[in-house]
N, C-alpha and C positions, 0 to 999 in steps of 0.2 A: 499520660500527658494529655492535657485538654487546653485548647485555645479557642476562645469564643469572641465573636465580634457581632454586635447587633445587626441583624438582617443579613449576615454573611454566613461563614462556615465555622464549624467546630472540628478540630482535628482530634479524634479520640481513638487511641490504639491504632494509629496509622490510617484511619479512614476519615474522609471529609463528610461532615454532617451539616445540614442546614441549621442555623441558629435562629432563635426568635428574639424579639426585642426584650423579652423577660429574662433572658439568660444572663448569668453573671459574667463580668469581664475578667478574663484570665489570660493575660498576655504572656508571651515567651520572653525569657531573658535573651534577647537577640540584638547583637551590636551590628547595625547596618553600616557597612563602610561605603562611603561615597554615594549617598542617596542620589540616584540619577535624576537629571532634569527630564522633562516630559519626552523630549525627542533625542536624548543622548543615546549613543550606540550602546547596546547591551552586551554584557559578557554572557554568552550562551554556550552551555555545554550540551552537546547532542550525544546521546548514548544509543548505539545500535548494534545488533548482533550481525548485521549484514550490510555490505557496502561494495560498490564496484572495486575490482573487476568481477565480483560475483554477479551473476545474471539472474535477476528476478525483479518483480515489480516493486517490492519494498526497497531493495538496495538502490534502484535507479531513482525512485521517488525521493528517498532520503538525501541522495546526492544533489538533486535539484533544489531541495530545501536548504541544505547546507551552503551550496554555492550562491543561492539567491540571497540568503541572509548576509553572507559575507560581502557580496556586492553592495549591499545597502549600508555598509560601514559598521557592522557588528563584529565584535571579537568572537571568533568561533573556536571552540575546542571540540574536536571529534574523538569520541571514545569508542573503540570497536575492537573486536578480536583480531589478532595477527592472522593473516591469511596464509595458507600453505604455499601459494605461488604468488607472492606479492610482486608488483611491478618494480622496476628500478626506481630508486629513490630520486625525487626531484626536489629542488629547493622549495621550502614552504613559503607561501605568500605572507605578506604582513598581516597581522591580526588573525593568524590561523595556526592552531596547534593540534597536532594529531597524536593521540595517545593509544598505543597498541597494547592490548591485553592478551593474556593466554587464551587459547581457543581449542576446541575439539571438533572433529568432523560430526556433521549432523547425520543421524541414522537414516539410511536409504539415500542420502544425498552427500556422499563423501567430498564432493567439490565445494560444499558449503561448510562454514565453520560457525560454531556457537560459542558464546562466552562461558566462562566458568565463574563460580562465586569469587567476588573481588572486592568485598566491602572495605576491608582494611586499606587496600591500596587507594581506593577512591576517596576514603576519608582523609588519608594523607595528602592526596593530590589537591582536593578542594579546600583543605585547611590552609595550605600554602597560598592559594589564590582562589578566593571564593567567586564562583559565577553568580551573576544576577539571577539566573534561572537555569534549571536543568531540564532538558526535554528528552524523555525516554521514548524512543521510536519502536522498540520491540520488548516483548514481555518475557524474554528468556532469562537464564541465570544471571547474565550481566545486567540486564534491566532490573531484575529484583535486587541485585547488589547495589545498584545506583539508587534505587528507591530507599533502601535501608540506610545508605550513607547520607542521603538528603534528610532523613528523619533525625539521624544522629547529629548532623550539623545544622539542623533547622534551616534548610534551604528550600525555596519555592521550587516545585517540580510539576511539570505537565507531562502528558503522555499522548501517544497515538494508539488507536485500535486499528491494526493493519491486516491481521490474518485471522480467519475464522477457524482457529484450532479446534474449537468445540464442534464445529460442523464437520471437520475432516475426520473425526474419530470413527464414524461409522464406515468410512471407506477403507479402513485398515483393520476391520474386525474387532475394534475395541469401542463399540458404540456405548458401552456401559460407562466409559470415561467422560461422556459429554457433560454430565452434571458436575463431577469434580473439577473438570477443566473450566467450566463456566464459573464455578465458585472461586477458583483461583483468579480468573480474569476480573471478576467483580471485586475481589479483595484488592487486587493490584491497582486497578484504575480508580477505585474509590479512595485510595490513599493519596491521590494526586489532586491538585487544585482544579484541573479540568482535563478531559480526554477529547482529543480531536478525532472526528469520524468523517468519512468522505461524502456521505449522502444523508439526506433527511430520513429516508427509509431505514437506514441502519441505525440512525439515532433513536428512532421510535422503537426498533426491535431491541436494542440494548437497554433502553430505558425500561422496557417491560421486563427485562431480566434483572433489574435492580441496579444498573449502573447510573451514576449521577454525574453532574457537571459536564455533560456532553456538549461539544461545540462542533458545528459543521464547518469543515475546511475542505474544499473540493480538491481534486487533483488536476494537474495541467498536462499539456503536451507540447512538444517542440514541433511547431508547425513548419519550420524551415527544414528540419530534418525529414519529417514524415510528410512527403509531398508527392502528389500524383506524377509530377514531371520526372520522377526517378524510374518510371516504368522501363523495363529492359526486355526487348525482344530476344536478345541473346540468352538471357536467363530463362525466359519462357521456353525457348527452343531446347535448352538443356533439360527441361522437365518433360519434353515431348509434346509441347503445346504449340499450336499455330495461332493465327489471329482469331479463328473461330472456335478455338477450344476453351471450354469453361474451366478455369483454374479455381478450385476451392481451397482456401487457406485457413489454417488454424495455428495460432502462436501461443505457446505456453508449455509448462511442464507436462511430460508424458507420464501422468500419474493418475491413480484411481479417482481422486477428488475432482478431476477435470471433466468427468462424465464422457470420456472419449468413446465409450461403447456406442453412445447415440451418434457421435460424429461419424463413426464407421458405418452404422446403419443408414444414416442419411446419405452418405456417399454411395453406398450400395444401391439405394433407391434411385439416385441420380443416374448411376450406370445402367440400371435396368430400364429406366425411362428413355435413355438415349440409345438402347439396343446394343450397348457395349459390355454387358455383364460377362459375356463369354468371348471377349476379344473384339478387335476393331477399335477405331478411334472414338473416344468418348471423353468425359470430363477427367480432370487430373486432380488428385488430392495432394497438397503439400503441407507438411507439418514442420514448423520451426520450433525446435526445442529438443530436450532430451529427458530421460527419466526411466523409471523401472518398467514402464509398459512398452518400451520401444520394441523389444523382441516379440511380444504378443501382437502388437499392431502390424509389424512386418509379416508375421505368419498369417494373420487374418486377412490382411490387405496388401499383398506383395507388390501391387502396382503403385502404392503410395510412395511419394518422395519424402523421406525424412531428412531434412536439411541440417539437423542438429542446432546447436546454439549459434545465433548470429547477433552481431553487435553493430551499433552506429549506422553508417551509410549502407553497409551490407544488409542489415536488417531492414532498413527503410526501402531498399530496392526490392527485397522479397515481398514486402507489403504491396508496393505500388505495381508489381508485376502480376498480381492476382486479379481475380474478377469478383469474387464473393468471399466474405469473411464469415465463417461459421463457428460460433462459439457456444457450446452446449453447457458450459460450467454453471453450477448452481451454488457454488461455495465461495464466491469472491466477496471480499469486502468492497472492492471497487471494480477492478478489472482494467488495468492500464492499457491492455492490448486492444480493448474495444475503442478507446479514444485514439490510439495510434492508427488503427485501421481506418477510422473515420477521417482522420487527418490525411491519410494516404488516398482518400477518394474512393474507398470501398464501401459498398452497401454491406451492413452488418446484420446478420441473423443471430439473435440471442434471446434468452428468456427475459421476462420482465423482472429484472433483478439487478442490483448494484448499478454500475455505470449505465447500462442499457436502460434501466428503469428511469434514470434521471435525464438521459440525453436523447434517447431515440423516440421519435414520434412515428409509430408504425405506418408505413405507406408514404411518409414524407421524406425522411432522411435515413431510413433503415427499416428493419423488420423485427418487431418485438412480439414475442409469443407468451401467452400466459404461463406462469411459473410451473414447471414440471409437466407441461402438456407435450409429451414426446410426439404423438401422431401429428399434432398441429405443426410442430417444429419441422418434421419431414415434409409435410404438405407445403409449407411456406418456402422451403428450399427448392422443391420441384417447380413452384410457380416462378421463383426468381430465376431459376436455370433456364426457363423457357421464354424469358422476356428480356432480351439484351438492352432494349431502349429503357425499360423500367430500371434496370440495374444502373445504367449510366445516370439517370435522373436522381436516383437515391444516393448514388455515390457523390454526385456534385453537391447535393444538399448536405450530406454528411461532412464533406470538406468545409462547407460554409459554417456549419455548427462548430466544428473543431477550431476554426480560426478565432473564435471568441473564448478559447480555453487556454490562453497562454499562461506561462508560469509566473509572470510578473504579478498578475492579480491574485494568484494562489498564495504566493509568498507574502504579498501585502496583507492578506487576511490572516495568515499565520502570525505575522509580526504583530498585528493588532491583538491577537489572543495572548501572545507571550507578554506584551506590555501590560495588558489588563491583569494577567496573573501576577506579575511583579508588583503592580500598583496595589492589588488586593492584599498581597502578602505584606507589603510595607505598612498598609493601613492596619492589618491585624496585629503586627508586631510592634506598632508604635502606640497602641492604646495604653494609657496610664495604668499602672498596677492597681488592682483592687485591694483595699485595706483588709478585706476578709478572705482573700484567697491568694495563694502563691502558686506559680507554675511548677509542674512536676519536671524533674530533670529529663533531658532527652535520653532515650534509650537506644 
């Protein structure tokens, strides 16, 4: 199947290719129902393998996008796997349809579900009521099925790049899979009209890997939820911390790809510097999250407080009650926790990567260390630990930065990208047929 439009894209074997002015015009036999006005509400189908109450950055971000688009008057259809412990059913709001698909536990993360191949069901679903655009948030089996269904029905489709699966492979002893995984991701995303990425740095990295049609759409933060005013002395006391105790916080999965070995090394250096390595009052380490490394961390650092997964206000109180956010991960596509910590008034120590690269000006609103420089990372933590006034100044500036990152602006940008994709698709599919060429049937 080939569709060409001058100066736009060609869809060849499921991939989007740039077309030149010399290419022949080969439109699709596509019957557009209700060509929308410029500002008409869109019918948007969002496909995701993860969604709340599952706890991870992707699920929470997708929920903000879905809710934000719905508030703007768009008809939303959410397609996701049925979760093993779904909450009690609540009446669906107007213009919102939730379609639950079959799912299987994710290896190593049984609390999470992934979709299963579902092309036939999606074809039936979207044949009965065609969306204006399908947005695929994750690249798993359900996302691939949605992509194939869109090709079959000739629907415009966009995607998100949300997780560095190719970078994770080396942390699980399968580094040889990096190239095949990237080949799959390239094939997947190049079959869509555009792929949304959270930072300009990631856009450049993926472009160098052969991905095309990349659009930067940042991530936001709920600044009313994540607020320094939620600081709790009672919670700090439960951690064994008084007013003068340095509480070091890290939030995220307790998994190899999060580089938690460096977190523990950093904390051990802080303890040694305070004279508390062998007992006595010193800094406290609090980890919010769970995962396969929980036992190893407890054994290596028995004094650490592992709070498990926390949600909503409970999570926000944990952030606000700490003093320094230490985030050693080097595999994030963005790192929502960095922005949540900044919004909570915490100075953040992180590598020059993802959200930190985009948002932190080292020495002004946080501490940013050259990518992979572990000794510098530990050194910056020691400096921050010894200067309470500097931490307060950095935290206040971090909060000020976060106040400009509300979700309204993010959803506005995403809406613009979706409308542009719909408009582009309508242009491509409305080009008059060429006398010398006929479209191939959808496969």
